[in-house]
C-alpha positions as CSV (number, residue, x, y, z in Angstrom):
1,M,119.5,93.8,93.9
2,D,116.4,94.7,91.8
3,T,114.9,98.2,91.8
4,A,112.1,97.4,94.2
5,S,114.6,95.9,96.7
6,A,116.9,98.9,96.4
7,A,113.9,101.2,97.1
8,Q,113.1,99.1,100.2
9,S,116.6,99.5,101.5
10,L,116.6,103.2,100.9
11,T,113.3,103.5,102.8
12,F,114.7,101.5,105.7
13,Y,117.9,103.5,106.0
14,D,116.1,106.8,105.7
15,F,113.9,105.6,108.7
16,L,117.0,104.7,110.7
17,D,118.6,108.1,110.0
18,R,115.6,109.9,111.2
19,M,115.5,107.8,114.3
20,R,119.0,108.9,115.1
21,N,117.8,112.5,115.3
22,P,117.5,113.7,118.9
23,A,114.1,115.0,118.1
24,S,112.9,111.4,117.6
25,L,113.7,110.3,121.2
26,D,110.0,110.0,122.1
27,L,109.4,107.7,119.1
28,V,112.5,105.6,119.8
29,R,111.4,105.1,123.4
30,S,107.9,103.9,122.3
31,I,109.4,101.5,119.8
32,K,111.9,100.0,122.2
33,S,109.3,99.7,124.9
34,F,107.0,97.8,122.6
35,I,109.7,95.4,121.5
36,V,110.7,94.7,125.1
37,S,107.1,94.3,126.3
38,F,106.2,91.9,123.5
39,S,108.2,89.1,125.2
40,F,106.1,89.5,128.4
41,F,103.0,88.1,126.7
42,T,102.2,84.4,126.2
43,V,102.8,83.3,122.5
44,N,99.5,83.5,120.6
45,P,99.6,84.2,116.9
46,D,96.2,85.9,116.8
47,N,96.9,88.2,119.8
48,D,100.5,88.8,118.6
49,G,99.2,89.9,115.2
50,K,96.6,92.2,116.6
51,R,99.0,93.7,119.1
52,L,101.5,94.4,116.3
53,Q,98.9,96.0,114.0
54,D,97.6,98.2,116.8
55,F,101.1,99.4,117.6
56,L,101.8,100.2,113.9
57,L,98.5,102.2,113.7
58,T,99.4,104.1,116.9
59,M,102.9,104.8,115.6
60,E,101.5,106.0,112.2
61,A,99.4,108.6,114.0
62,A,102.4,109.6,116.1
63,I,104.6,110.0,113.0
64,R,102.0,112.0,111.1
65,G,101.9,114.5,114.0
66,H,105.7,114.5,114.7
67,P,107.8,117.6,113.9
68,L,110.3,115.4,112.0
69,W,107.6,114.7,109.4
70,A,106.0,118.2,109.4
71,G,104.8,118.9,105.9
72,A,105.9,115.4,104.7
73,L,104.3,114.0,101.5
74,E,102.0,110.9,101.9
75,E,104.6,108.7,100.3
76,E,107.2,109.9,102.9
77,I,104.8,108.9,105.7
78,D,104.3,105.5,104.0
79,S,108.0,105.0,103.7
80,A,108.5,105.8,107.4
81,I,105.8,103.2,108.3
82,E,107.5,100.7,106.0
83,G,110.8,101.3,107.7
84,L,109.2,101.0,111.2
85,E,107.5,97.7,110.2
86,K,110.8,96.3,108.9
87,Y,112.7,97.4,112.0
88,V,110.2,95.9,114.5
89,M,109.7,92.7,112.5
90,T,113.4,92.2,112.3
91,K,113.7,92.5,116.1
92,L,110.6,90.2,116.7
93,F,111.3,87.8,113.9
94,S,112.0,84.7,116.1
95,R,108.7,85.3,117.9
96,T,106.4,86.4,115.1
97,F,107.6,83.8,112.6
98,G,108.3,81.0,115.0
99,S,106.2,77.9,114.8
100,A,104.2,76.5,117.7
101,P,104.8,72.7,118.2
102,D,101.4,71.8,116.5
103,D,102.1,74.1,113.6
104,A,105.6,72.7,113.2
105,K,104.2,69.2,112.9
106,I,101.7,70.3,110.3
107,D,104.4,72.1,108.4
108,Q,106.6,69.0,108.4
109,E,103.8,66.9,107.1
110,I,103.0,69.3,104.2
111,S,106.8,69.5,103.4
112,E,107.0,65.7,103.1
113,K,104.0,65.6,100.8
114,I,105.4,68.4,98.6
115,C,108.7,66.5,98.5
116,L,106.9,63.4,97.2
117,L,105.2,65.5,94.5
118,Q,108.4,67.0,93.3
119,H,109.7,63.6,92.3
120,F,107.0,62.9,89.7
121,L,105.1,66.1,89.0
122,R,105.3,67.2,85.3
123,P,103.7,70.2,83.6
124,E,101.3,67.8,81.8
125,H,99.9,66.8,85.2
126,L,98.6,70.3,85.6
127,D,97.5,70.7,82.0
128,I,100.0,73.4,81.3
129,P,100.0,73.9,77.5
130,K,103.2,73.2,75.7
131,V,103.4,76.9,74.5
132,F,103.9,77.9,78.2
133,H,106.7,75.3,78.8
134,N,109.8,77.4,79.5
135,E,112.3,76.0,82.0
136,A,114.4,79.1,82.1
137,S,111.5,81.3,83.1
138,W,110.2,78.7,85.5
139,L,113.7,78.6,87.2
140,L,113.8,82.4,87.4
141,A,110.3,82.4,89.1
142,E,111.5,79.6,91.5
143,K,114.5,81.6,92.5
144,E,112.4,84.6,93.3
145,L,110.3,82.5,95.7
146,Q,113.5,81.0,97.2
147,K,114.6,84.4,98.3
148,I,111.7,84.5,100.9
149,N,113.8,83.2,103.8
150,A,116.4,85.8,103.2
151,F,114.0,88.5,104.5
152,K,112.4,89.1,107.8
153,A,109.8,91.8,107.0
154,P,106.4,90.7,105.7
155,R,106.4,93.3,103.0
156,E,109.8,92.0,101.6
157,K,108.5,88.4,101.7
158,L,105.4,89.5,99.8
159,L,107.7,91.2,97.3
160,C,109.4,87.9,96.5
161,V,106.0,86.4,95.8
162,L,105.1,89.4,93.6
163,N,108.3,89.1,91.6
164,C,107.6,85.4,91.0
165,C,104.2,86.2,89.7
166,R,105.6,88.9,87.5
167,V,108.0,86.5,85.9
168,I,105.2,84.0,85.3
169,N,103.0,86.7,83.9
170,N,105.7,87.9,81.5
171,L,106.2,84.3,80.3
172,L,102.5,83.9,79.6
173,L,102.2,87.2,77.8
174,N,105.2,86.6,75.6
175,A,104.2,83.0,74.8
176,S,100.6,84.1,74.0
177,M,101.6,86.6,71.4
178,S,102.1,83.8,68.9
179,E,98.7,82.4,69.8
180,N,97.0,85.9,69.4
181,R,95.2,85.6,72.7
182,V,95.4,87.1,76.2
183,P,96.3,84.7,79.0
184,G,94.0,84.4,82.0
185,A,93.8,83.0,85.5
186,D,93.3,79.5,84.1
187,D,96.7,79.8,82.4
188,F,98.5,81.5,85.3
189,L,97.4,79.3,88.3
190,P,98.7,76.0,87.0
191,V,102.2,77.5,86.3
192,L,102.2,79.2,89.7
193,I,101.4,75.8,91.4
194,Y,104.1,74.0,89.5
195,V,106.7,76.7,90.2
196,T,105.8,76.8,93.9
197,I,106.1,73.0,94.3
198,K,109.4,72.9,92.5
199,A,110.8,75.8,94.6
200,S,109.6,74.7,98.0
201,S,112.5,72.3,98.8
202,H,114.7,75.4,99.2
203,W,112.4,77.3,101.6
């Protein structure tokens, strides 16, 4: 587990510990009520997203004014919101990340097209310079992306993407030292596209 993932876990478990405090009963009731009521509404991605964001904003205000966080630093409040988001999204994962029939069909079509690309795509097709060809780094970046399905919270999924981008950026920076230049978006994007296509069969 990397440092960022470890910090995320500590944030989540700290949130759970505070929720076990009897003083948090009002917050716990609000959270459970929201999770139960969510299933009463017709599935609609736009409405679901707005409903979730509104709830998180309401809970943020409640946490800021709650005795358990009296005198808390801003980063402690942020950590509590992160923990809340992870808890709620874990409980609602099948609903919020579920695919509607039409979306599932589109996903399948895209998956099939990417699968075809994987069989013949080479770095040269994306004009990736030889100096940036590094199979070991590409594989490491792919593995970071492939971790996405192991997580249920949006923040943790985004962290997988961020870690992938960091691996690619480090590769470009190290390779560019010999060229005495600074890599830019035109260098980064083709490698990211290549890595994403190669990694997608495991998503």
